[in-house]
N, C-alpha and C positions, 0 to 999 in steps of 0.2 A: 908510365912515369904518372905521380901523383900531381897534379895541379897546385900551383901557389894558393889558389882559393880552397883547395882541399886539403891542404894542409893549415890552413887559418881556421877551417874550421873544425879541425881537430882541437888546436889551441884552445878556441873558443869554448867547445862544448867541456873541456878538462876545467877550465878556469870559470864555467858556471858552477861544475858538479862541484866545487871546492866548498862553495856555499851550504850545499845541501848534506856534504860532508864532516863539517862542523869545524873545519880547519880555523885559525886565529884569523882574526881581522888583518892584521898586520902582514901575513902571509898572503892573505886575498889580494888588499889594497897592492901588494908587491906584482901579482898575477895579472891584474887590471891593468898594471902601468906597462910591463910588458906586450898585454895585447893592443894596448892605445899605441904603442910602438911601431906595430905590424904594421899599422894604416899605410896603404897605397897613396904612393904621391901622388897630389892632383894637377892635372894638365893647365898650366895658368891659360888663364883667359885675356887675351888685350882687349881693348876697346872696339876693335875691328875684327875680330877673329869671328868664324862661324862656332854656335856654341849646337853640337851634336845631341840630341837627346834619344834613349830608348823609349819604349812604353811595355810593361811588365803586368799582361792581364787586360789587353784592349777589350776583352769581351764581344759577344757577337749580336748579329743581326737578328738572332731569334727574340721576339718580343722589343726587338728596336734596344737592346742594353745594349751600347758600346761607351759606358761611359768612361774609361781607361782612355780608347782610343780619340772620345773625343775631346778630353781634355788633353791630351798629347798633340792633337793638330790643332784645338786652340794656341797654345803654347807654342806651338811652328808656325804661326800667322806672325809671330814678332820678328821683327828685322834682325836679322843674324842668327836665327834657328833653323835648325833641320833635324826632322824626324827620320832617322835613320833604320832604325832597327824595332821589332815587334817581338815579344815573347808570349807563347800561351800555351797551356796545357791540351786545350781541344784546339785540334789539327787544323779545323774548319774556321773556327776563329782567327787562329793565325794568317790563316791564307786570306782571309776574306780582309781581314785589318791591312797585310802588306800591299794585296794588290790594291785597297783604295789609297794608300800611301803614294804608291809608284815602283817601277821594275827595279829603284834603285833599294828599297829598303831591305834589311836584310831579315832573316826569319830564325826564330830559337824557341826550343819548346823546355830548355831548362835556363831559368834566370842566370845561374852560375857562368854559361857561358856568355850570355849576354854581358854579365859584368867584368869579365875579362879582357874586353876590348879596350884599350888604352885610349881609343879616340873618342870614347862618349862619354861626356860630362856630366851627363845628369839621368835621371830617370823618372817615367810617370810610374805609378804602382797604383792599378787598378783592381787589383784582384780580389776575390773573398779576403772579410776582416782577419780570418785566422790566421792569413799569411802575412799582414802588413807587417808586424815586428819583425820577423825575421830576414823580410826582403827588407826593408828599411836598414835593419844592422850592416847585413851585408854588403848592401851599397855604400854605406856611409865609409864601410870599411875598404871597400875599393876604391877611395877616394871620390865617389858620385856626390853630387848633390842631389837633394830627394824633393818631389811632390807627390804626397803621398795622398789619396781618396781619405778622408773622413769616414766611418769613426777609425781612429788611430791605430786603434789595438783592440784585441778581444778581451785582456785583463789588465787591471793595474798595474802588476809587476812587470809586463812588457815594458809598459809607457814609461815606468823607473829606468827599466834597463835601456831603452834607446835614447831618453834623453840624456843619460849617461855617456853613451856612445856620442850622441850629437856634439857635445859639450867637447868629449876628445880629440873630436876629428876636426871641429870648425866646419863642418858641411854647410851649406846654406840650403834649410828645409822648410819647405812650404806643406802645411795641412790645408787640405779642400774644405777648409770652411769659408767657403767663398762670400757668405754674408756679412764678413767683416769688410769686405771689399765694394759694399752696398752702403753708398752716401746717406741712405734712409735709416739704416741700422746704425751707422758710426755718429749721427746725430743724435738719436734716439740716446744713446748711451753717454755722451756728452751732456746733454740735457739733466740725465740724471743724475750723473756724477758732479755737477756743478750746482745739484741743489734744487733746480728749476721745479722740481713737485714737492722739494721738502724734502722731509727725513723718510727715507724709504723703510716701508712698513713688512710688505710684501711685493713676490714678483711671482706669475705663474706663465709656465710654457706649456703651451696648448698644442699637442703631438696628435697624429693619427692612431686611430686604434689600431691591434696586432692582428693577423691574419689567422682563422682557424682552417684545418685540412688535414687530411689524412684518416685511418692510416692508408698511407700509398703502397705500393706494392714494386719491391724490388724487380729488376729487369737487367737484362745482359747489359754490361757497359758497351756504350757503340765505339765502334772501331776507331773513332780519330778522338776518343779520350784516352789520357791517361788518367785513372781514375785513381790508382795508388799517391800520383804525384798531384793530383788534384786536392787528394785530404790532406796531403805533408804532414802537419805535426798535429792535425786532429786524429781522434781514434780512429780505427778502424770499423767500415760497416760495409754490408752489401749496397751495391749503387742502388740509388733511388734518384729518379731524374728530378724530383721535385727539391732535392738536397741541392742543386746545382743551379747556377746561372743566377737568374734574378731572386727566387725565392729562397737562396740560401741563408738571407737574413731574418728569416723565422725559425732559425734551429739555432739552440743556444752553443751547438760547438762548434758554429763559424762564424757566430756574429751576436747580438744581441736585441731582437728585435727592433721596434721602434723606439723603443726607449735609447740605442744607440744608434739609429739610424736619422730620426729626426731629432732626438735629444742631442746628440752633439752637435748640432746647428743650433738649436734654441736654447740649451743652459748654457752654451756657450757665449751666445749673446746675453743670457742673464748674468753671467758672471764678471762679463766685459763692462757692463753698466754699473757693475757691482763693485768693481775694480778688485775681484776676488779670481783673475783669471790665470792667478800665478799661486795659487792656494787652494783655498776649497771650503766646502761646509764643515763644523764639528761634531754632526750630530743626522741622523737621518729614521725614519721611520716610513711604512708603507701598507697600504691596503692595495690587492690585485688579484686579478682572477687568469686563470690559463686553464684552455681547453685541451690534455694532449695525450697520447699513449702511445705505444712502440710505432714507430716511423709515422709518425703526426708533427706537426708543426708544434715547438715546445717551448716558443717564448711565450711573452706576456702580453694577451691581446686587450686586457684592461688593467690599468692602473692608476693609484694616485700617490706620489710620492712625495715627501715632505722632509726636503732639507734645512736644517737651521745653520745660521751662519753666525759670526760673533754682533753680537751687539741686538741678537734677539730676531734678526732680519729672516723671514722665512723665503723658501722659494718652494713652489709647489709646480711639480712637474704631473701630468695626468693626460689621458686620452681623450678629453673632454673638451667645449669649447671651441671658438674659434682658431685656426691655426696661428701660431704666432706668440709673442711675450709681450705679457704685461704688467709694466713697473706702476706700481701703487705708493704714492707718497702721502703725507700728511696734507698736502695742498695742492693734491690733484694726482690724474694718472696720465700714462701714455702707453698708447700699445703699438708695435709693431711688426710688420710681417713682410712679405715680399713683394711690393706693390704697394704697401700700406701704412702710414703713418699718421698717427690721428692722436688726440688728447683729449681732455676733461673742457680745456679751453682753447681754441685753435689759438690764442695769444700766447700759451705758452711755447708753441712753434715758432711763431713770426717775429716775436723778439730779440734780437742778435744777443749771443753770448756778449760779457765785458771783457775787454780788453787782456784780462790778467785770468780766464777762465782756465781751467783744465782743459787741453785738448789731448785726443786721441791720434794714432798713427793713419795718417792718410792714403790710402789706396783707393783707386777707382778701377783697378782692373787686377784682378787676385794672378793671372797668368803675365802681364806685364810688370807685376810687383815681383815675381820670382824671377825673371829675367833680368829685371834690373841688379835684382841681389847677384845674383848669378857673378854680373861684371862688378860690380862696386864690394862684395863679400861683407855688406850687412847683411841682418837677417828681415826676411820678409814678415810680413803682419801676423800672420798667423804661424809660428814656430813650430818647432817640435814639442816645446814645454806648455805653449798654448794648448797645440792639439793634444797632448796628454793630460792635463787638467780637465778638457771641457768633458774628455770621454770617460775621466775618472769619476765624475758627478754620475754620470750615465751607469756606469758599473758597479757604484755603491748602490744605485734604486735597483739594478738587479740582484744584487747581494742580499739586498734588505726584505726585496720581495720573496726571493727560495726559501729564507730563512722565516716566513710565515710575517714578515711585516715590523716585528719587533723594533723598539728603540735601539739603536748601535750608535756608539760614539765615536767618531771618526779624528784623529791625529793629522791635519792636515800637512805638517814638517816631517813627522817619523814617517807618513802615510801609509797607517796602517789602523786598525781597532784597537780600544782601549780595553783593554780587559777582556776580550772575547776571542777566545783560542777558536771557536766553530768559524765565526768570520774571518779571523785572520786565516785560515786555510783556504779560503776562497780568493784570494787576492791575487794569488797565480796559479796555473794550472801544470800539468805535467805533460809535456811535447811528446810526441809519438817518435819511435825510432833515437836519430842522433840529431833531428832537430832543435837549435835552440838559439837563444837572441845573445 
């Protein structure tokens, strides 16, 4: 007998295909409304109720990379929260994660089975990036709240889709852009927004450079890994160990290199300071270098991407310079990074903001903010649309780099390129098999 989630997955695939089939907009809108009506009922959470969470993609001990599990355990340290299940397509990762949680932690190899549990209120998604949108969409439709690691999506179109589903379902959604819950980053952005350094002329986001490597050798699939499920919506290829675990981010099939890995952090802060974190740039141009071939890392290792915002403000994202974000105005500059906040004049930081100053959302603990919002039903500091818009900037940079760096005009309202069919084709990617958002 087909499960409820399988039936919903069929309906979603059918509705998503309507756009590609060229059906009328009114008909597609009706299908989307019917799709939204099938969202599972969310379990009410009272002020004293225990919140049960599951972790999808905990990661493994190999190389000490257990980001998903670390975040889930961090959330579970908050009062009234319990981590009750883990899911991973790597059986060793799954068993190690469950063992570290405790004997009552359930194990799953298919995220859809975890989502069928009515007693799980929220999920932490720590999978490779190419899985994020599919699982986010399925989780929200299953009535779960979501904490998803950044970068939120693999493509701009995925972000548009899950943002729509987020609005339809009312899910509480926290993107793992933890710098927003750091007081130094918030202060820097508040000072910039309130004109402390005058009119902003230029922002620089300094990221690490990308990795080079390969060609890598195909090998037999480990007995504890479901390779087909690991690939999921990504194109099929023979197993190469370097495509998985921590190094997946250097392949454009699964991630976007340092442009999306660190770029999702620092471009988020740049846009937060500019007040464009619900919109975006209007143009992009770039120069970059990547050394790659068959079975080699293929994300850009060197890059300088220049974004233009309304008013002529430039955001330059590059692999050079001190890691962090540099805001430059006509009356000074402010630099912020993890554990670092400095300015062209210390007084720019020391003088309090006036009582009527614009203040930003206050969160001093990303996990606690998520838990509080699950109880109050307000949205966290870095919700789905913030996460989508921040990584969209990174995707724009990668698209421009892949097209040779020529200037591309972008419409941040329609979220598409202006008069550039080749670039517009790169806003979305075809998913393998029946996977869809």
